[in-house]
PADREN-406594 format. One record per residue (C-alpha): residue in one letter; x, y, z. Coordinates in steps of 0.05 Angstrom, whole numbers, padded with zeros to 5 digits, always signed. Example, Ala and Ser with C-alpha at 12.3 -4.5 7.8 and 13.67 -1.06 7.14 Angstrom:
<marvos>
A+00246-00090+00156S+00273-00021+00143
</marvos>
This chain:
<marvos>
M+00179-00221-00331A+00113-00256-00325V+00084-00278-00258S+00070-00352-00249A-00003-00376-00243R+00010-00393-00169D+00038-00324-00154K-00018-00291-00193K-00070-00325-00150A-00032-00307-00085L-00021-00235-00108L-00094-00226-00126V-00115-00248-00056L-00060-00206-00023I-00080-00144-00062E-00154-00154-00048Q-00139-00157+00027A-00090-00099+00023Q-00143-00056-00010L-00192-00068+00048V-00137-00052+00099Y-00116+00009+00060L-00186+00037+00057L-00195+00027+00132S-00128+00062+00144R-00153+00123+00106L-00206+00135+00159P-00189+00173+00223K-00152+00128+00272K-00200+00143+00329Q-00260+00125+00287V-00232+00057+00268L-00203+00039+00336D-00265+00059+00374D-00309+00012+00333E-00301-00062+00350G-00326-00082+00281D-00274-00039+00246V-00219-00066+00291K-00240-00137+00273K-00241-00119+00198L-00172-00089+00205A-00145-00150+00241D-00178-00198+00192G-00151-00159+00133L-00080-00161+00160A-00088-00236+00174G-00112-00246+00102M-00052-00207+00076R-00006-00249+00120A-00037-00315+00096A-00033-00295+00022A+00038-00270+00029K+00060-00340+00051D+00039-00366-00018V+00080-00314-00056S+00145-00343-00084S+00212-00318-00061A+00228-00295-00132T+00167-00249-00132K+00184-00225-00062E+00253-00205-00088R+00221-00167-00145A+00179-00128-00095S+00235-00115-00046A+00204-00051-00020V+00150-00092+00015A+00169-00108+00087W+00154-00182+00080D+00182-00200+00148E+00138-00147+00182L+00077-00171+00143D+00090-00241+00171K+00084-00218+00243T+00017-00213+00280A-00002-00147+00312D-00013-00154+00387T-00057-00092+00397P-00107-00053+00355D-00059+00006+00356L-00002-00036+00329A-00050-00064+00276W-00067+00007+00256R+00006+00027+00249K+00021-00036+00208A-00039-00021+00163K-00016+00051+00152R+00054+00028+00135L+00044-00037+00097A-00020-00032+00056P+00000+00027+00012T+00068-00003-00001V+00039-00071-00018L-00009-00039-00068R+00044+00006-00099E+00094-00051-00107L+00049-00110-00126V-00004-00080-00171P+00046-00066-00228L+00064-00141-00227L-00007-00156-00250E-00014-00103-00304G-00052-00130-00363E-00096-00175-00320P-00170-00159-00324E-00174-00151-00248A-00120-00098-00248A-00167-00047-00278F-00203-00044-00211F-00143-00041-00164L-00131+00018-00120R-00067+00056-00136P-00044+00098-00077E+00002+00156-00092A+00072+00155-00064T+00079+00198-00002A+00103+00267-00022R+00163+00293+00014K+00165+00363+00042A+00198+00412-00005P+00259+00447+00022A+00248+00517+00050R+00253+00571-00002S+00306+00624+00000G+00283+00696+00010R+00287+00711-00064A+00224+00721-00104S+00211+00673-00161P+00218+00699-00232R+00154+00717-00269R+00131+00668-00322G+00098+00685-00388R+00042+00646-00420A+00087+00594-00450G+00119+00580-00382R+00184+00615-00401S+00218+00668-00359T+00203+00739-00382
</marvos>
C-alpha cells in the first residue's frame, strides 16, 4: 500500500529528526546529559519528531502500530526523561517507518537500527555435537 504525498512528507521529516535523536542516544548517557548543547539537540529532536508525528495520518499510524504514538506526543519534563524517551522511541520509529518509504530516493540514506537481541536461554550441561565442514553433524 502506497503512502500518500502528505504522509510521505511528514514521514521524511519524522525520520530525519528520529535519526538525529537516535545518534545522540547511541552516545554515553552521561556524555550527552552533561553537555547543555547535546541536551538542547536531544530536546529539539524530540520536539521535531513530535511536530512531524502530528502530520502523519491515522491510517499510517495504524500501519506502524509498534510506534508509541501517544508517548511521542508527550513532552519530556527533564533531560533524563528525554534521554529515556530517545532510547525507547527513536529506534522503534526508524525500524517501523523506514520500510514505508522503501523505493524513495531518500530511503537509501536512512539509518536502519537492528532489533534488540534477546538473551538466549541458558544452555543445558550437555556439550554441543561436533559439526563437519558442511555444517552437518558428524
